[in-house]
All heavy atoms as TSV, in Angstrom:
chain	resi	resn	atom	element	x	y	z
A	1	MET	N	N	113.161	105.599	114.244
A	1	MET	CA	C	112.222	105.440	113.138
A	1	MET	C	C	112.942	104.786	111.961
A	1	MET	O	O	114.062	105.148	111.646
A	1	MET	CB	C	111.682	106.787	112.699
A	1	MET	CG	C	110.806	107.494	113.722
A	1	MET	SD	S	109.237	106.710	113.991
A	1	MET	CE	C	108.256	107.503	112.774
A	2	LYS	N	N	112.260	103.863	111.347
A	2	LYS	CA	C	112.799	103.165	110.184
A	2	LYS	C	C	112.013	103.612	108.952
A	2	LYS	O	O	110.797	103.769	109.006
A	2	LYS	CB	C	112.646	101.658	110.387
A	2	LYS	CG	C	113.165	100.840	109.220
A	2	LYS	CD	C	113.059	99.361	109.492
A	2	LYS	CE	C	113.652	98.563	108.342
A	2	LYS	NZ	N	113.604	97.143	108.586
A	3	THR	N	N	112.712	103.805	107.849
A	3	THR	CA	C	112.070	104.157	106.587
A	3	THR	C	C	112.170	102.957	105.652
A	3	THR	O	O	113.240	102.361	105.506
A	3	THR	CB	C	112.747	105.376	105.940
A	3	THR	OG1	O	112.662	106.480	106.841
A	3	THR	CG2	C	112.086	105.740	104.617
A	4	GLU	N	N	111.044	102.598	105.054
A	4	GLU	CA	C	111.018	101.497	104.084
A	4	GLU	C	C	110.255	101.923	102.841
A	4	GLU	O	O	109.305	102.703	102.918
A	4	GLU	CB	C	110.301	100.272	104.659
A	4	GLU	CG	C	111.116	99.426	105.550
A	4	GLU	CD	C	110.450	98.099	105.866
A	4	GLU	OE1	O	109.266	97.878	105.537
A	4	GLU	OE2	O	111.137	97.277	106.461
A	5	THR	N	N	110.690	101.368	101.716
A	5	THR	CA	C	109.938	101.469	100.476
A	5	THR	C	C	109.254	100.134	100.266
A	5	THR	O	O	109.903	99.087	100.290
A	5	THR	CB	C	110.863	101.789	99.288
A	5	THR	OG1	O	111.498	103.052	99.532
A	5	THR	CG2	C	110.072	101.856	97.982
A	6	LEU	N	N	107.957	100.182	100.087
A	6	LEU	CA	C	107.171	98.972	99.845
A	6	LEU	C	C	106.948	98.842	98.345
A	6	LEU	O	O	106.560	99.809	97.691
A	6	LEU	CB	C	105.810	99.073	100.531
A	6	LEU	CG	C	105.793	99.502	101.987
A	6	LEU	CD1	C	104.353	99.697	102.450
A	6	LEU	CD2	C	106.511	98.492	102.848
A	7	ARG	N	N	107.188	97.677	97.804
A	7	ARG	CA	C	106.842	97.382	96.416
A	7	ARG	C	C	105.487	96.678	96.464
A	7	ARG	O	O	105.334	95.653	97.141
A	7	ARG	CB	C	107.887	96.489	95.747
A	7	ARG	CG	C	109.240	97.130	95.669
A	7	ARG	CD	C	109.223	98.340	94.771
A	7	ARG	NE	N	110.473	99.086	94.916
A	7	ARG	CZ	C	110.591	100.369	94.688
A	7	ARG	NH1	N	109.561	101.076	94.291
A	7	ARG	NH2	N	111.741	100.971	94.849
A	8	ILE	N	N	104.501	97.252	95.777
A	8	ILE	CA	C	103.124	96.791	95.888
A	8	ILE	C	C	102.622	96.327	94.531
A	8	ILE	O	O	102.715	97.057	93.536
A	8	ILE	CB	C	102.231	97.909	96.443
A	8	ILE	CG1	C	102.777	98.374	97.799
A	8	ILE	CG2	C	100.796	97.440	96.562
A	8	ILE	CD1	C	102.127	99.620	98.336
A	9	GLU	N	N	102.070	95.130	94.514
A	9	GLU	CA	C	101.572	94.514	93.288
A	9	GLU	C	C	100.089	94.830	93.102
A	9	GLU	O	O	99.322	94.808	94.063
A	9	GLU	CB	C	101.755	93.003	93.416
A	9	GLU	CG	C	101.368	92.196	92.216
A	9	GLU	CD	C	101.672	90.729	92.466
A	9	GLU	OE1	O	100.899	90.074	93.194
A	9	GLU	OE2	O	102.702	90.266	91.961
A	10	GLY	N	N	99.708	95.138	91.876
A	10	GLY	CA	C	98.301	95.277	91.526
A	10	GLY	C	C	97.776	96.690	91.427
A	10	GLY	O	O	96.621	96.887	91.067
A	11	MET	N	N	98.585	97.690	91.737
A	11	MET	CA	C	98.132	99.076	91.656
A	11	MET	C	C	98.212	99.566	90.213
A	11	MET	O	O	99.217	99.348	89.545
A	11	MET	CB	C	98.985	99.971	92.560
A	11	MET	CG	C	98.875	99.633	94.026
A	11	MET	SD	S	100.029	100.569	95.045
A	11	MET	CE	C	99.323	102.214	94.947
A	12	HIS	N	N	97.131	100.233	89.737
A	12	HIS	CA	C	97.100	100.655	88.333
A	12	HIS	C	C	96.659	102.090	88.108
A	12	HIS	O	O	96.756	102.580	86.987
A	12	HIS	CB	C	96.162	99.744	87.535
A	12	HIS	CG	C	96.563	98.306	87.582
A	12	HIS	ND1	N	97.668	97.815	86.930
A	12	HIS	CD2	C	96.030	97.260	88.244
A	12	HIS	CE1	C	97.790	96.520	87.168
A	12	HIS	NE2	N	96.805	96.160	87.966
A	13	CYS	N	N	96.136	102.766	89.164
A	13	CYS	CA	C	95.576	104.099	88.942
A	13	CYS	C	C	95.632	104.935	90.222
A	13	CYS	O	O	96.035	104.442	91.278
A	13	CYS	CB	C	94.133	103.995	88.452
A	13	CYS	SG	S	93.023	103.261	89.688
A	14	ASN	N	N	95.186	106.167	90.119
A	14	ASN	CA	C	95.187	107.051	91.282
A	14	ASN	C	C	94.208	106.597	92.359
A	14	ASN	O	O	94.428	106.863	93.539
A	14	ASN	CB	C	94.900	108.490	90.864
A	14	ASN	CG	C	96.101	109.129	90.224
A	14	ASN	OD1	O	97.234	108.774	90.524
A	14	ASN	ND2	N	95.863	110.073	89.337
A	15	HIS	N	N	93.141	105.931	91.971
A	15	HIS	CA	C	92.224	105.378	92.975
A	15	HIS	C	C	92.958	104.336	93.824
A	15	HIS	O	O	92.774	104.287	95.040
A	15	HIS	CB	C	90.992	104.759	92.311
A	15	HIS	CG	C	90.054	104.131	93.286
A	15	HIS	ND1	N	89.255	104.878	94.124
A	15	HIS	CD2	C	89.827	102.844	93.585
A	15	HIS	CE1	C	88.567	104.054	94.894
A	15	HIS	NE2	N	88.892	102.818	94.580
A	16	CYS	N	N	93.779	103.528	93.197
A	16	CYS	CA	C	94.588	102.534	93.920
A	16	CYS	C	C	95.513	103.243	94.915
A	16	CYS	O	O	95.644	102.818	96.068
A	16	CYS	CB	C	95.439	101.716	92.951
A	16	CYS	SG	S	94.526	100.782	91.719
A	17	VAL	N	N	96.146	104.316	94.472
A	17	VAL	CA	C	97.058	105.091	95.323
A	17	VAL	C	C	96.309	105.607	96.545
A	17	VAL	O	O	96.780	105.489	97.681
A	17	VAL	CB	C	97.696	106.250	94.527
A	17	VAL	CG1	C	98.430	107.210	95.444
A	17	VAL	CG2	C	98.627	105.701	93.446
A	18	MET	N	N	95.131	106.177	96.336
A	18	MET	CA	C	94.348	106.731	97.439
A	18	MET	C	C	93.895	105.631	98.406
A	18	MET	O	O	93.898	105.832	99.626
A	18	MET	CB	C	93.134	107.492	96.906
A	18	MET	CG	C	93.512	108.718	96.100
A	18	MET	SD	S	94.515	109.906	97.019
A	18	MET	CE	C	93.329	110.466	98.202
A	19	SER	N	N	93.530	104.474	97.889
A	19	SER	CA	C	93.112	103.361	98.745
A	19	SER	C	C	94.246	102.889	99.643
A	19	SER	O	O	94.060	102.675	100.842
A	19	SER	CB	C	92.607	102.187	97.895
A	19	SER	OG	O	91.455	102.552	97.199
A	20	VAL	N	N	95.426	102.743	99.071
A	20	VAL	CA	C	96.590	102.303	99.850
A	20	VAL	C	C	96.962	103.369	100.875
A	20	VAL	O	O	97.202	103.059	102.047
A	20	VAL	CB	C	97.782	101.968	98.925
A	20	VAL	CG1	C	99.063	101.771	99.724
A	20	VAL	CG2	C	97.469	100.724	98.095
A	21	ARG	N	N	96.985	104.623	100.471
A	21	ARG	CA	C	97.324	105.716	101.393
A	21	ARG	C	C	96.345	105.735	102.578
A	21	ARG	O	O	96.747	105.863	103.733
A	21	ARG	CB	C	97.297	107.051	100.672
A	21	ARG	CG	C	97.670	108.228	101.577
A	21	ARG	CD	C	97.610	109.557	100.842
A	21	ARG	NE	N	98.594	109.656	99.796
A	21	ARG	CZ	C	99.860	110.021	99.976
A	21	ARG	NH1	N	100.296	110.307	101.181
A	21	ARG	NH2	N	100.674	110.110	98.953
A	22	ARG	N	N	95.058	105.586	102.308
A	22	ARG	CA	C	94.038	105.616	103.355
A	22	ARG	C	C	94.233	104.480	104.357
A	22	ARG	O	O	94.170	104.688	105.565
A	22	ARG	CB	C	92.649	105.554	102.717
A	22	ARG	CG	C	91.501	105.647	103.693
A	22	ARG	CD	C	90.129	105.708	103.033
A	22	ARG	NE	N	89.945	104.756	101.956
A	22	ARG	CZ	C	89.862	105.075	100.662
A	22	ARG	NH1	N	89.959	106.326	100.274
A	22	ARG	NH2	N	89.692	104.138	99.755
A	23	GLU	N	N	94.494	103.282	103.877
A	23	GLU	CA	C	94.677	102.131	104.781
A	23	GLU	C	C	95.967	102.249	105.580
A	23	GLU	O	O	95.980	101.954	106.781
A	23	GLU	CB	C	94.640	100.823	104.001
A	23	GLU	CG	C	93.273	100.472	103.454
A	23	GLU	CD	C	92.210	100.275	104.523
A	23	GLU	OE1	O	92.530	99.860	105.663
A	23	GLU	OE2	O	91.029	100.530	104.217
A	24	LEU	N	N	97.051	102.665	104.938
A	24	LEU	CA	C	98.315	102.822	105.663
A	24	LEU	C	C	98.203	103.902	106.734
A	24	LEU	O	O	98.787	103.783	107.815
A	24	LEU	CB	C	99.453	103.152	104.697
A	24	LEU	CG	C	99.944	102.002	103.825
A	24	LEU	CD1	C	100.937	102.513	102.787
A	24	LEU	CD2	C	100.563	100.892	104.662
A	25	ALA	N	N	97.458	104.970	106.459
A	25	ALA	CA	C	97.308	106.068	107.412
A	25	ALA	C	C	96.615	105.619	108.693
A	25	ALA	O	O	96.754	106.264	109.735
A	25	ALA	CB	C	96.541	107.214	106.768
A	26	GLN	N	N	95.906	104.498	108.647
A	26	GLN	CA	C	95.201	103.994	109.827
A	26	GLN	C	C	96.094	103.165	110.742
A	26	GLN	O	O	95.690	102.826	111.853
A	26	GLN	CB	C	93.985	103.182	109.400
A	26	GLN	CG	C	92.929	104.038	108.732
A	26	GLN	CD	C	91.709	103.239	108.349
A	26	GLN	OE1	O	91.436	102.187	108.900
A	26	GLN	NE2	N	90.963	103.747	107.382
A	27	VAL	N	N	97.306	102.843	110.314
A	27	VAL	CA	C	98.230	102.053	111.137
A	27	VAL	C	C	98.883	102.991	112.151
A	27	VAL	O	O	99.534	103.964	111.769
A	27	VAL	CB	C	99.305	101.356	110.273
A	27	VAL	CG1	C	100.295	100.594	111.145
A	27	VAL	CG2	C	98.655	100.425	109.251
A	28	GLU	N	N	98.693	102.699	113.433
A	28	GLU	CA	C	99.282	103.527	114.484
A	28	GLU	C	C	100.804	103.440	114.442
A	28	GLU	O	O	101.366	102.391	114.143
A	28	GLU	CB	C	98.777	103.083	115.854
A	28	GLU	CG	C	97.336	103.446	116.106
A	28	GLU	CD	C	96.926	103.165	117.519
A	28	GLU	OE1	O	97.708	103.433	118.444
A	28	GLU	OE2	O	95.800	102.657	117.679
A	29	ASN	N	N	101.460	104.538	114.754
A	29	ASN	CA	C	102.923	104.650	114.799
A	29	ASN	C	C	103.574	104.488	113.430
A	29	ASN	O	O	104.741	104.113	113.343
A	29	ASN	CB	C	103.518	103.653	115.790
A	29	ASN	CG	C	103.000	103.875	117.184
A	29	ASN	OD1	O	103.117	104.967	117.724
A	29	ASN	ND2	N	102.409	102.850	117.772
A	30	LEU	N	N	102.832	104.767	112.373
A	30	LEU	CA	C	103.352	104.691	111.006
A	30	LEU	C	C	103.031	105.999	110.296
A	30	LEU	O	O	101.901	106.478	110.371
A	30	LEU	CB	C	102.729	103.515	110.255
A	30	LEU	CG	C	103.206	103.345	108.814
A	30	LEU	CD1	C	103.658	101.928	108.579
A	30	LEU	CD2	C	102.114	103.701	107.834
A	31	GLN	N	N	104.017	106.578	109.637
A	31	GLN	CA	C	103.824	107.784	108.834
A	31	GLN	C	C	103.946	107.414	107.365
A	31	GLN	O	O	104.901	106.734	106.972
A	31	GLN	CB	C	104.884	108.829	109.142
A	31	GLN	CG	C	104.691	109.554	110.429
A	31	GLN	CD	C	105.705	110.675	110.551
A	31	GLN	OE1	O	106.877	110.490	110.254
A	31	GLN	NE2	N	105.253	111.826	110.979
A	32	VAL	N	N	103.006	107.869	106.575
A	32	VAL	CA	C	103.043	107.654	105.133
A	32	VAL	C	C	103.773	108.834	104.509
A	32	VAL	O	O	103.312	109.968	104.586
A	32	VAL	CB	C	101.622	107.531	104.549
A	32	VAL	CG1	C	101.691	107.293	103.055
A	32	VAL	CG2	C	100.847	106.426	105.251
A	33	GLU	N	N	104.933	108.573	103.938
A	33	GLU	CA	C	105.723	109.627	103.299
A	33	GLU	C	C	105.267	109.877	101.861
A	33	GLU	O	O	105.163	111.014	101.438
A	33	GLU	CB	C	107.211	109.261	103.315
A	33	GLU	CG	C	107.793	109.131	104.703
A	33	GLU	CD	C	107.809	110.447	105.461
A	33	GLU	OE1	O	108.132	111.484	104.851
A	33	GLU	OE2	O	107.487	110.427	106.655
A	34	ASP	N	N	105.009	108.792	101.116
A	34	ASP	CA	C	104.655	108.927	99.707
A	34	ASP	C	C	104.013	107.631	99.233
A	34	ASP	O	O	104.397	106.544	99.685
A	34	ASP	CB	C	105.914	109.220	98.880
A	34	ASP	CG	C	105.612	109.670	97.467
A	34	ASP	OD1	O	104.528	110.244	97.235
A	34	ASP	OD2	O	106.462	109.451	96.586
A	35	VAL	N	N	103.036	107.744	98.352
A	35	VAL	CA	C	102.436	106.571	97.715
A	35	VAL	C	C	102.329	106.864	96.232
A	35	VAL	O	O	101.828	107.917	95.836
A	35	VAL	CB	C	101.038	106.236	98.292
A	35	VAL	CG1	C	100.453	105.013	97.601
A	35	VAL	CG2	C	101.096	106.020	99.802
A	36	ASN	N	N	102.821	105.962	95.427
A	36	ASN	CA	C	102.733	106.038	93.970
A	36	ASN	C	C	102.236	104.700	93.456
A	36	ASN	O	O	102.176	103.728	94.205
A	36	ASN	CB	C	104.108	106.330	93.356
A	36	ASN	CG	C	104.596	107.716	93.697
A	36	ASN	OD1	O	103.957	108.698	93.349
A	36	ASN	ND2	N	105.716	107.797	94.408
A	37	ILE	N	N	101.914	104.643	92.187
A	37	ILE	CA	C	101.492	103.380	91.596
A	37	ILE	C	C	102.641	102.385	91.729
A	37	ILE	O	O	103.736	102.618	91.228
A	37	ILE	CB	C	101.068	103.560	90.131
A	37	ILE	CG1	C	99.828	104.456	90.064
A	37	ILE	CG2	C	100.805	102.209	89.463
A	37	ILE	CD1	C	99.431	104.878	88.676
A	38	GLY	N	N	102.412	101.314	92.466
A	38	GLY	CA	C	103.411	100.264	92.624
A	38	GLY	C	C	104.339	100.394	93.808
A	38	GLY	O	O	105.149	99.502	94.052
A	39	SER	N	N	104.231	101.496	94.574
A	39	SER	CA	C	105.142	101.634	95.712
A	39	SER	C	C	104.594	102.607	96.755
A	39	SER	O	O	103.717	103.420	96.474
A	39	SER	CB	C	106.517	102.116	95.247
A	39	SER	OG	O	106.434	103.445	94.771
A	40	ALA	N	N	105.155	102.495	97.941
A	40	ALA	CA	C	104.856	103.434	99.023
A	40	ALA	C	C	106.104	103.572	99.879
A	40	ALA	O	O	106.864	102.616	100.044
A	40	ALA	CB	C	103.695	102.930	99.865
A	41	VAL	N	N	106.316	104.763	100.424
A	41	VAL	CA	C	107.415	105.007	101.347
A	41	VAL	C	C	106.788	105.336	102.696
A	41	VAL	O	O	105.932	106.228	102.786
A	41	VAL	CB	C	108.315	106.165	100.873
A	41	VAL	CG1	C	109.434	106.417	101.875
A	41	VAL	CG2	C	108.888	105.858	99.490
A	42	VAL	N	N	107.196	104.585	103.722
A	42	VAL	CA	C	106.643	104.767	105.055
A	42	VAL	C	C	107.766	104.861	106.080
A	42	VAL	O	O	108.866	104.353	105.857
A	42	VAL	CB	C	105.692	103.607	105.438
A	42	VAL	CG1	C	104.471	103.582	104.536
A	42	VAL	CG2	C	106.396	102.263	105.392
A	43	GLN	N	N	107.474	105.519	107.189
A	43	GLN	CA	C	108.365	105.564	108.346
A	43	GLN	C	C	107.587	105.011	109.524
A	43	GLN	O	O	106.397	105.317	109.675
A	43	GLN	CB	C	108.768	107.001	108.681
A	43	GLN	CG	C	109.908	107.523	107.922
A	43	GLN	CD	C	110.401	108.833	108.542
A	43	GLN	OE1	O	109.745	109.454	109.354
A	43	GLN	NE2	N	111.586	109.226	108.137
A	44	PHE	N	N	108.271	104.208	110.355
A	44	PHE	CA	C	107.566	103.631	111.486
A	44	PHE	C	C	108.519	103.289	112.615
A	44	PHE	O	O	109.727	103.153	112.423
A	44	PHE	CB	C	106.767	102.402	111.072
A	44	PHE	CG	C	107.588	101.311	110.434
A	44	PHE	CD1	C	108.069	100.249	111.172
A	44	PHE	CD2	C	107.873	101.346	109.076
A	44	PHE	CE1	C	108.823	99.245	110.586
A	44	PHE	CE2	C	108.621	100.341	108.473
A	44	PHE	CZ	C	109.095	99.292	109.234
A	45	ASP	N	N	107.937	103.168	113.787
A	45	ASP	CA	C	108.650	102.785	114.996
A	45	ASP	C	C	108.685	101.258	115.032
A	45	ASP	O	O	107.640	100.616	115.153
A	45	ASP	CB	C	107.904	103.350	116.207
A	45	ASP	CG	C	108.516	102.966	117.521
A	45	ASP	OD1	O	109.470	102.151	117.555
A	45	ASP	OD2	O	108.032	103.473	118.548
A	46	THR	N	N	109.859	100.679	114.927
A	46	THR	CA	C	109.981	99.216	114.850
A	46	THR	C	C	109.565	98.519	116.142
A	46	THR	O	O	109.268	97.324	116.124
A	46	THR	CB	C	111.418	98.789	114.486
A	46	THR	OG1	O	112.320	99.334	115.445
A	46	THR	CG2	C	111.778	99.255	113.093
A	47	SER	N	N	109.503	99.239	117.250
A	47	SER	CA	C	109.061	98.608	118.493
A	47	SER	C	C	107.536	98.516	118.557
A	47	SER	O	O	106.992	97.768	119.371
A	47	SER	CB	C	109.586	99.367	119.712
A	47	SER	OG	O	109.013	100.650	119.783
A	48	ALA	N	N	106.833	99.266	117.693
A	48	ALA	CA	C	105.377	99.272	117.726
A	48	ALA	C	C	104.732	98.715	116.456
A	48	ALA	O	O	103.566	98.313	116.481
A	48	ALA	CB	C	104.876	100.696	117.954
A	49	VAL	N	N	105.466	98.697	115.354
A	49	VAL	CA	C	104.921	98.266	114.065
A	49	VAL	C	C	105.855	97.224	113.476
A	49	VAL	O	O	107.064	97.402	113.462
A	49	VAL	CB	C	104.800	99.461	113.090
A	49	VAL	CG1	C	104.277	99.004	111.740
A	49	VAL	CG2	C	103.918	100.547	113.668
A	50	ASN	N	N	105.273	96.138	112.974
A	50	ASN	CA	C	106.096	95.157	112.278
A	50	ASN	C	C	105.597	95.028	110.835
A	50	ASN	O	O	104.511	95.522	110.513
A	50	ASN	CB	C	106.133	93.811	113.022
A	50	ASN	CG	C	104.782	93.154	113.129
A	50	ASN	OD1	O	104.034	93.100	112.159
A	50	ASN	ND2	N	104.454	92.657	114.306
A	51	PRO	N	N	106.357	94.387	109.967
A	51	PRO	CA	C	105.966	94.295	108.556
A	51	PRO	C	C	104.587	93.674	108.332
A	51	PRO	O	O	103.905	94.033	107.374
A	51	PRO	CB	C	107.067	93.434	107.937
A	51	PRO	CG	C	108.259	93.698	108.796
A	51	PRO	CD	C	107.704	93.847	110.185
A	52	GLU	N	N	104.168	92.790	109.214
A	52	GLU	CA	C	102.847	92.171	109.054
A	52	GLU	C	C	101.734	93.203	109.180
A	52	GLU	O	O	100.736	93.129	108.465
A	52	GLU	CB	C	102.648	91.043	110.063
A	52	GLU	CG	C	103.510	89.827	109.801
A	52	GLU	CD	C	104.950	89.984	110.318
A	52	GLU	OE1	O	105.200	90.780	111.253
A	52	GLU	OE2	O	105.832	89.319	109.761
A	53	HIS	N	N	101.887	94.183	110.088
A	53	HIS	CA	C	100.891	95.254	110.220
A	53	HIS	C	C	100.765	96.015	108.900
A	53	HIS	O	O	99.658	96.339	108.454
A	53	HIS	CB	C	101.288	96.251	111.316
A	53	HIS	CG	C	101.279	95.713	112.695
A	53	HIS	ND1	N	102.377	95.790	113.521
A	53	HIS	CD2	C	100.310	95.100	113.416
A	53	HIS	CE1	C	102.077	95.251	114.682
A	53	HIS	NE2	N	100.831	94.819	114.648
A	54	ILE	N	N	101.894	96.304	108.306
A	54	ILE	CA	C	101.930	97.065	107.063
A	54	ILE	C	C	101.310	96.248	105.930
A	54	ILE	O	O	100.473	96.743	105.169
A	54	ILE	CB	C	103.373	97.476	106.728
A	54	ILE	CG1	C	103.926	98.378	107.841
A	54	ILE	CG2	C	103.450	98.157	105.364
A	54	ILE	CD1	C	105.417	98.607	107.780
A	55	ASP	N	N	101.701	94.991	105.837
A	55	ASP	CA	C	101.169	94.118	104.783
A	55	ASP	C	C	99.655	93.980	104.888
A	55	ASP	O	O	98.943	94.011	103.874
A	55	ASP	CB	C	101.815	92.736	104.844
A	55	ASP	CG	C	103.288	92.751	104.468
A	55	ASP	OD1	O	103.799	93.813	104.057
A	55	ASP	OD2	O	103.929	91.700	104.599
A	56	LEU	N	N	99.136	93.843	106.109
A	56	LEU	CA	C	97.687	93.704	106.304
A	56	LEU	C	C	96.943	94.959	105.868
A	56	LEU	O	O	95.864	94.864	105.273
A	56	LEU	CB	C	97.369	93.378	107.763
A	56	LEU	CG	C	97.703	91.955	108.201
A	56	LEU	CD1	C	97.503	91.804	109.705
A	56	LEU	CD2	C	96.849	90.944	107.453
A	57	ALA	N	N	97.511	96.125	106.142
A	57	ALA	CA	C	96.878	97.376	105.709
A	57	ALA	C	C	96.791	97.439	104.186
A	57	ALA	O	O	95.753	97.805	103.627
A	57	ALA	CB	C	97.643	98.576	106.254
A	58	VAL	N	N	97.864	97.063	103.510
A	58	VAL	CA	C	97.869	97.067	102.047
A	58	VAL	C	C	96.874	96.032	101.516
A	58	VAL	O	O	96.143	96.300	100.557
A	58	VAL	CB	C	99.293	96.819	101.499
A	58	VAL	CG1	C	99.282	96.637	99.989
A	58	VAL	CG2	C	100.218	97.972	101.890
A	59	GLU	N	N	96.785	94.878	102.165
A	59	GLU	CA	C	95.821	93.854	101.752
A	59	GLU	C	C	94.387	94.336	101.927
A	59	GLU	O	O	93.517	94.025	101.108
A	59	GLU	CB	C	96.063	92.562	102.528
A	59	GLU	CG	C	97.310	91.837	102.070
A	59	GLU	CD	C	97.639	90.611	102.907
A	59	GLU	OE1	O	96.752	90.126	103.655
A	59	GLU	OE2	O	98.781	90.148	102.823
A	60	ARG	N	N	94.112	95.113	102.989
A	60	ARG	CA	C	92.760	95.666	103.184
A	60	ARG	C	C	92.385	96.587	102.025
A	60	ARG	O	O	91.204	96.727	101.692
A	60	ARG	CB	C	92.664	96.427	104.508
A	60	ARG	CG	C	92.520	95.534	105.712
A	60	ARG	CD	C	92.110	96.315	106.955
A	60	ARG	NE	N	93.017	97.410	107.264
A	60	ARG	CZ	C	94.071	97.317	108.068
A	60	ARG	NH1	N	94.367	96.160	108.644
A	60	ARG	NH2	N	94.823	98.373	108.298
A	61	ALA	N	N	93.384	97.227	101.411
A	61	ALA	CA	C	93.132	98.090	100.255
A	61	ALA	C	C	92.957	97.274	98.976
A	61	ALA	O	O	92.590	97.824	97.933
A	61	ALA	CB	C	94.272	99.090	100.092
A	62	GLY	N	N	93.254	95.974	99.028
A	62	GLY	CA	C	93.060	95.109	97.867
A	62	GLY	C	C	94.319	94.790	97.089
A	62	GLY	O	O	94.239	94.317	95.956
A	63	PHE	N	N	95.486	95.022	97.690
A	63	PHE	CA	C	96.751	94.816	96.987
A	63	PHE	C	C	97.683	93.954	97.813
A	63	PHE	O	O	97.335	93.533	98.910
A	63	PHE	CB	C	97.384	96.180	96.657
A	63	PHE	CG	C	96.420	97.077	95.933
A	63	PHE	CD1	C	95.733	98.058	96.619
A	63	PHE	CD2	C	96.154	96.895	94.592
A	63	PHE	CE1	C	94.808	98.863	95.976
A	63	PHE	CE2	C	95.226	97.680	93.930
A	63	PHE	CZ	C	94.559	98.674	94.620
A	64	ARG	N	N	98.892	93.702	97.297
A	64	ARG	CA	C	99.838	92.825	97.989
A	64	ARG	C	C	101.242	93.434	97.969
A	64	ARG	O	O	101.724	93.853	96.917
A	64	ARG	CB	C	99.870	91.458	97.297
A	64	ARG	CG	C	100.703	90.420	98.018
A	64	ARG	CD	C	100.481	89.045	97.407
A	64	ARG	NE	N	101.174	88.884	96.145
A	64	ARG	CZ	C	102.396	88.385	96.022
A	64	ARG	NH1	N	103.061	87.986	97.063
A	64	ARG	NH2	N	102.946	88.261	94.831
A	65	VAL	N	N	101.856	93.450	99.153
A	65	VAL	CA	C	103.254	93.898	99.246
A	65	VAL	C	C	104.138	92.744	98.784
A	65	VAL	O	O	104.021	91.634	99.310
A	65	VAL	CB	C	103.618	94.311	100.688
A	65	VAL	CG1	C	105.099	94.661	100.786
A	65	VAL	CG2	C	102.757	95.478	101.156
A	66	VAL	N	N	105.000	92.995	97.824
A	66	VAL	CA	C	105.903	91.956	97.320
A	66	VAL	C	C	107.318	92.129	97.825
A	66	VAL	O	O	108.113	91.202	97.742
A	66	VAL	CB	C	105.872	91.850	95.773
A	66	VAL	CG1	C	104.517	91.375	95.299
A	66	VAL	CG2	C	106.241	93.170	95.122
A	67	ALA	N	N	107.641	93.333	98.382
A	67	ALA	CA	C	108.989	93.551	98.936
A	67	ALA	C	C	108.981	94.737	99.877
A	67	ALA	O	O	108.263	95.713	99.673
A	67	ALA	CB	C	109.992	93.797	97.812
A	68	HIS	N	N	109.818	94.620	100.917
A	68	HIS	CA	C	110.109	95.714	101.845
A	68	HIS	C	C	111.578	96.064	101.634
A	68	HIS	O	O	112.433	95.224	101.823
A	68	HIS	CB	C	109.935	95.259	103.299
A	68	HIS	CG	C	108.529	94.988	103.696
A	68	HIS	ND1	N	107.805	95.854	104.462
A	68	HIS	CD2	C	107.707	93.935	103.446
A	68	HIS	CE1	C	106.606	95.350	104.678
A	68	HIS	NE2	N	106.525	94.187	104.060
A	69	GLU	N	N	111.842	97.287	101.204
A	69	GLU	CA	C	113.219	97.711	100.944
A	69	GLU	C	C	113.606	98.827	101.900
A	69	GLU	O	O	112.873	99.801	102.035
A	69	GLU	CB	C	113.360	98.190	99.506
A	69	GLU	CG	C	112.983	97.117	98.493
A	69	GLU	CD	C	112.888	97.632	97.069
A	69	GLU	OE1	O	112.995	98.858	96.856
A	69	GLU	OE2	O	112.697	96.811	96.167
A	70	SER	N	N	114.755	98.672	102.545
A	70	SER	CA	C	115.217	99.707	103.483
A	70	SER	C	C	115.957	100.799	102.753
A	70	SER	O	O	116.484	100.656	101.715
A	70	SER	CB	C	116.149	99.086	104.515
A	70	SER	OG	O	115.428	98.159	105.277
Protein backbone atom coordinates (compact mmCIF):
# COMPACT_ATOMS: atom_id res chain seq x y z
CA MET A 1 0.00 0.00 0.00
CA LYS A 2 1.21 3.46 -0.88
CA THR A 3 0.28 6.59 1.07
CA GLU A 4 0.03 9.92 -0.73
CA THR A 5 -0.96 13.43 0.22
CA LEU A 6 -2.92 15.14 -2.53
CA ARG A 7 -2.76 18.91 -2.86
CA ILE A 8 -6.17 20.00 -4.16
CA GLU A 9 -7.00 23.35 -5.71
CA GLY A 10 -10.33 25.10 -5.25
CA MET A 11 -11.55 23.74 -1.90
CA HIS A 12 -12.94 26.45 0.41
CA CYS A 13 -15.36 24.90 2.92
CA ASN A 14 -16.57 21.77 4.68
CA HIS A 15 -18.98 21.05 1.82
CA CYS A 16 -15.93 20.85 -0.47
CA VAL A 17 -14.28 18.43 1.98
CA MET A 18 -17.36 16.19 2.04
CA SER A 19 -17.63 16.21 -1.77
CA VAL A 20 -14.01 15.15 -2.22
CA ARG A 21 -14.26 12.50 0.52
CA ARG A 22 -17.42 11.04 -1.09
CA GLU A 23 -15.86 10.79 -4.57
CA LEU A 24 -12.56 9.35 -3.32
CA ALA A 25 -14.44 6.74 -1.25
CA GLN A 26 -15.92 5.38 -4.50
CA VAL A 27 -12.49 4.47 -5.93
CA GLU A 28 -11.93 0.74 -5.49
CA ASN A 29 -8.74 -0.31 -3.66
CA LEU A 30 -8.29 3.18 -2.20
CA GLN A 31 -8.67 4.15 1.46
CA VAL A 32 -9.34 7.75 2.43
CA GLU A 33 -7.29 8.54 5.53
CA ASP A 34 -8.08 12.25 5.87
CA VAL A 35 -9.54 15.13 3.86
CA ASN A 36 -9.07 18.79 4.76
CA ILE A 37 -9.50 22.02 2.86
CA GLY A 38 -6.81 21.88 0.18
CA SER A 39 -5.56 18.35 0.79
CA ALA A 40 -6.37 14.68 1.20
CA VAL A 41 -4.37 11.71 2.46
CA VAL A 42 -5.09 8.39 0.77
CA GLN A 43 -3.69 4.86 0.79
CA PHE A 44 -3.96 2.64 -2.25
CA ASP A 45 -2.72 -0.49 -3.95
CA THR A 46 -0.46 0.68 -6.78
CA SER A 47 -1.22 -2.44 -8.83
CA ALA A 48 -4.93 -1.55 -8.90
CA VAL A 49 -5.05 2.27 -8.66
CA ASN A 50 -3.04 4.85 -10.55
CA PRO A 51 -2.89 8.64 -10.07
CA GLU A 52 -5.31 9.20 -12.96
CA HIS A 53 -8.05 7.29 -11.08
CA ILE A 54 -7.51 9.55 -8.08
CA ASP A 55 -7.41 12.74 -10.15
CA LEU A 56 -10.66 11.82 -11.94
CA ALA A 57 -12.44 11.25 -8.62
CA VAL A 58 -11.36 14.68 -7.38
CA GLU A 59 -12.44 16.24 -10.70
CA ARG A 60 -15.90 14.62 -10.34
CA ALA A 61 -16.18 16.53 -7.04
CA GLY A 62 -15.40 19.76 -8.93
CA PHE A 63 -11.76 20.29 -7.95
CA ARG A 64 -8.25 19.68 -9.30
CA VAL A 65 -5.28 17.79 -7.90
CA VAL A 66 -2.18 19.95 -8.31
CA ALA A 67 0.33 17.59 -6.64
CA HIS A 68 0.78 14.03 -5.41
CA GLU A 69 3.23 13.88 -2.50
CA SER A 70 4.57 10.63 -1.07
